[in-house]
Every structure is written in structure tokens, then in C-alpha cells.
N, C-alpha and C positions, 0 to 999 in steps of 0.2 A: 432588523437588528444587526449592528456591525459586530462581527466576530473576528477575533485574532487568534492565530495558532499559538497555543500556550506551551508547547513542548517541542523539543528538537527531534531531529531524525535519529533513527537507530541504524548505525553502520559502524564498520571499522575498516582498516586497510585490507582486510581479507574478503570483504563483501564482493560478490560476483554479479548479483542481480539487484535491481532497485525496483520496488513495487510502490507505486504512487496512488494514493487516494485523492479525494478532492480537498476536504477540510474536516477536522474531527467533528463527529456528530455531537448532539447535546450530551448523550451518555458518555462519550469519550472525553468530552470537556469536563464533565463532572468527575470522571475517574482519572483524569490527567494521564490517559494512555490510549494508544491506538486500538480501535475496534473493540471498545469496551461494552457495547450493547450485547447482552447475553444471547440474543438470537443471531448476531452476525456470525457467519461461518468462517471468517478469516482464519482463526486460530486452528480450527479443525482442518481446513484446506492446506494451510502452510505446514502443519505437522505432517500431513500426508505427503506433501511434496518433499519434505525433509526426511521422511522415514523415521520420525520420532514421535513419542507420546504427545498428546495434546497438553500444552502447558496450562496451568491454572492461575498462577500468580504473575504479577508484573515482572518480578525478577526471572521467573521461569520463561516467560514469553520473550523477554529481551535475550536471555541466554540461548534459547532455541534459535532465534533469528541469527544471532551472531555465529553460533556453531554451524548453522546451515549455509552461512555466507549470503543471507538475504538481508538487504537493506530496506527500510520502510520509511516513507515520508509522505508528504502531500504536495499537491500542486499549488494550493492557495495559502498565502500568508495571512491575508485578511480579506473579508468580503461582507457584503450585506447578504443575509440568508434568513429565511423563515424556518425556525426550528432546525431540523436536520435535512430538509428537502433540497437535494442537489439541484432540482429543477428551478429553484428560486435564487440560486447563486447569481449575484450581480455586483458590479463595482469591485472587480477583482484586483488585488495586489498579489502577484505571484511570489512564490518562495525563490530563494537563491540556491540553486542546486550545485553551484561551482565548488563549495567546500567538499561535498560528497564526491563529485566527479574528479576532483583534483587528488583526493586522498585515497579513494578506493579504486580498484581495478574492475569497474562495472562493465560487464560484457553485454548486458541487455537491460532495457528498461521496460517495465510492464505497467499498464494502467489497470487498477481495480475498478473496472466498469467503463461505460461509454462516456460518462460526463468527465471523468478524470482524463481520459484520452483527449476529448474535445478541448478541455481547458489547457492541457499541456500543449496541444498543437497550436492553440491560439496565442498562448502567453510565453511558452518556454522553448519551443522547437527551434525558433530562429536563434535564440541565445545559445542553446546547447549544440545545435547541429546534429542531434541524434534522434532517430525515429523511436517511437514507442509502440509496443504491441498491446492492443486492448484485450483484456481477459474479461470473462463474465463476472459481474459484481458478486461479491460474497454477502452483500446486504440482504437482510430479511425481506426487503421490498422486491428482490429479484426471486420471487417464489416459483417462477417457471423453471428454474434450474435446481435440480435435486443436489444434495450434498455429494452423492456419488459422481454425478456428471461434473460438478465443479472440480472435485478432486482430480478426476481424470484429465480434464482439459488443462488445469493449472499445472499438473505434474508433467504432462506431455510438453507443455510450453517452456516451463522453467527448468526442469531437471537437467536437460542437456548442458546448461550453463554452469551447473553446480558440480559436475564430475560424479564420480561413483558415490552412491548413497546407500545406506542400509535400508531395508524395508521395501 
């Protein structure tokens, strides 16, 4: 099934890091927002990185990211995909990251999982000229990683780019 990205990136001119996924899952497309699956640990992990409470609503999630200077988007604008399985992504049309990179002072770019990194390296690295750091996926499919381990690795990787944070 051909899927198109239906919502834009979250960022502003103060964003310091950019976290890229692949393409919104079925649940995220239904909810019209990033990491909408209730078992995806993205919001718990980014709240830990930011030293803030875990946001519940979409406005709270957006506000937390902007306050923490974390930008969020995906690598894929459209593709063929079976359900939400990243392994089935094919016939990729990549996103255009130039509006984010031109407007925000992005110090580092991170991939939420191996597939996001592989797709970035294949479709966007040449265009941006910027390396990306692969972080372990927050997906519920990545059951080998506990929430505590995810929080520790993400915080260690991202926090240095965000400056002093509470928590």
C-alpha cells in the first residue's frame, strides 16, 4: 500500500537536535501525530532526555519537544509499506530536510532505529552532507531494549547538544 506522510515536522529556530524516524506507523497516521502507538516509548524517552514530565496530549508533546529544542520528522515522504513494518518499506520518496536545516541551528541528527539510519544514508546523506547517529529504536518491536536502557543511551547521546537541562 502506498503511504504518504500526512503531517509536517516539529521544529522551530531554537531546535538543536533532529530525531528522524522512517514514516508514521498505522497508529500514528490514525492519530495524525508522531509516535502515537501507546506502546511506543518515544515520549517516555524524550521526556527523560528533556528532564520533563511525560506529555499526554498532542499539544503537550509538541510543547515539550520545542521547549527541549528537539526537532522531530521522518526520512520518508511516501513509500510502499505493509502495515507499519519498516522491513517492508520500498519505492521510497524521501522528505526534504532543507527547510529544517535552513531555519534551525541543528547541531546533530539522530535516527530512531537502524532502518531510519539506513534510509537516511541511502536517500538524504548526499543531499545534506551531514552524518546521522543511530539510536536504538523506541518501537515496541525493539523488545530487547528496556525503557531504562533506552533512556540512558538516548540521554547520553542527545543531552550534550541541548545544554543544561533540569532532571
